[in-house]
C-alpha positions as CSV (number, residue, x, y, z in Angstrom):
1,X,-0.2,-0.3,-0.2
2,X,1.8,3.9,-0.6
3,X,1.9,5.8,2.7
4,X,2.6,8.6,-0.4
5,X,-0.7,11.2,-1.4
6,X,0.1,12.2,-4.2
7,X,0.8,9.4,-5.8
8,X,-2.0,8.0,-7.6
9,X,-3.1,4.2,-6.8
10,X,-1.8,1.4,-9.0
11,X,-3.9,-1.7,-9.8
12,X,-0.6,-3.5,-10.9
13,X,1.1,-2.5,-7.9
14,X,0.7,-5.5,-6.4
15,X,0.4,-3.5,-2.8
16,X,-2.4,-1.2,-4.2
17,X,-5.3,-1.9,-2.5
18,X,-7.6,-1.5,-5.3
19,X,-6.4,-4.8,-6.5
20,X,-8.8,-6.2,-3.1
21,X,-11.8,-4.0,-4.4
22,X,-11.0,-5.2,-7.9
23,X,-11.5,-8.5,-6.8
24,X,-14.5,-8.2,-5.2
25,X,-16.0,-6.1,-8.2
26,X,-15.4,-8.4,-11.2
27,X,-16.0,-12.3,-8.7
28,X,-17.9,-14.4,-10.5
29,X,-21.1,-13.6,-8.0
30,X,-20.2,-9.5,-8.0
31,X,-20.9,-9.5,-11.3
32,X,-23.8,-10.1,-11.8
33,X,-24.6,-8.8,-8.1
34,X,-24.0,-5.7,-9.7
35,X,-25.3,-5.6,-13.4
36,X,-28.6,-7.4,-11.3
37,X,-29.3,-4.3,-8.9
38,X,-28.2,-2.1,-11.6
39,X,-31.8,-2.1,-13.0
40,X,-33.7,-2.2,-9.4
41,X,-34.0,-2.7,-5.5
42,X,-33.9,-5.7,-5.3
43,X,-35.1,-8.5,-2.0
44,X,-31.6,-11.2,-1.3
45,X,-35.2,-14.0,-2.4
46,X,-35.2,-11.7,-5.7
47,X,-32.3,-11.5,-6.2
48,X,-31.1,-15.2,-6.3
49,X,-33.5,-16.1,-8.1
50,X,-32.3,-13.6,-10.8
51,X,-29.1,-15.3,-10.7
52,X,-29.9,-18.8,-10.7
53,X,-27.1,-21.2,-9.0
54,X,-25.6,-19.1,-5.9
55,X,-26.3,-20.3,-2.6
56,X,-27.7,-18.3,-0.3
57,X,-23.6,-18.1,2.3
58,X,-22.0,-17.0,-1.4
59,X,-24.7,-14.2,-1.9
60,X,-24.4,-13.8,1.2
61,X,-20.8,-12.8,1.4
62,X,-21.0,-10.9,-1.2
63,X,-23.5,-8.4,-0.3
64,X,-21.8,-8.1,2.1
65,X,-18.9,-7.4,0.3
66,X,-20.1,-5.0,-2.0
67,X,-21.8,-3.1,1.0
68,X,-17.9,-2.6,3.2
69,X,-17.5,-1.7,-0.6
70,X,-19.3,0.8,-0.4
71,X,-21.6,-0.5,-3.6
72,X,-24.7,-1.7,-1.9
73,X,-27.1,-0.3,0.1
74,X,-28.4,-3.1,2.1
75,X,-31.4,-1.2,4.6
76,X,-33.9,-3.6,6.7
77,X,-37.9,-3.4,7.1
78,X,-39.6,-3.3,9.7
79,X,-42.3,-5.1,8.8
80,X,-43.1,-8.5,9.3
81,X,-41.7,-10.6,8.7
82,X,-38.6,-9.3,8.6
83,X,-37.6,-7.6,5.0
84,X,-34.8,-6.8,3.5
85,X,-33.5,-4.9,0.1
86,X,-31.0,-4.6,-1.6
87,X,-30.0,-0.7,-4.1
88,X,-26.8,-0.4,-5.8
89,X,-25.0,3.4,-4.5
90,X,-24.0,5.7,-7.1
91,X,-20.5,4.6,-7.3
92,X,-22.3,0.9,-7.8
93,X,-23.9,2.1,-10.4
94,X,-20.7,3.9,-11.4
95,X,-18.7,0.7,-10.9
96,X,-21.8,-0.8,-12.7
97,X,-22.0,0.5,-15.4
98,X,-18.0,-0.2,-16.0
99,X,-18.9,-4.4,-15.5
100,X,-22.3,-4.4,-17.6
101,X,-20.2,-4.0,-20.2
102,X,-17.6,-5.5,-20.0
103,X,-20.1,-8.8,-20.2
104,X,-22.4,-6.9,-22.9
105,X,-18.9,-7.7,-24.8
106,X,-18.4,-10.8,-23.2
107,X,-21.5,-11.7,-24.4
108,X,-21.2,-10.1,-28.4
109,X,-18.1,-11.8,-28.9
110,X,-18.8,-15.1,-26.9
111,X,-19.4,-17.0,-30.6
112,X,-15.4,-15.6,-31.9
113,X,-13.8,-16.5,-28.7
114,X,-11.6,-20.9,-28.3
115,X,-13.8,-21.8,-25.1
116,X,-11.9,-24.4,-23.5
117,X,-14.8,-25.5,-21.8
118,X,-13.6,-25.2,-18.7
119,X,-15.5,-23.4,-16.2
């Protein structure tokens, strides 16, 4: 981590903290959560259904991580039964635009890419 205030972060520097956030944003579930929440506020169960094959544990962990990074806002509503909603923060909206653009590029070019069949 660079302690000098006037030195810009550099993701290629192994000590740069931006690597950690980049890993969270580009993780398998991080990408899908950001894209899903880009459309609208969702409850946990709705988010899990939209994403598909994510376990409750992994979705919960991903949401917590993205919340800690400042990308997701969690709101627990005072209703019975308990109701929790997730939405993107302004930073989350900003990063989601770029993540969605990357995903769109992959979707547009998937047929031209060599694939090993391993995921």
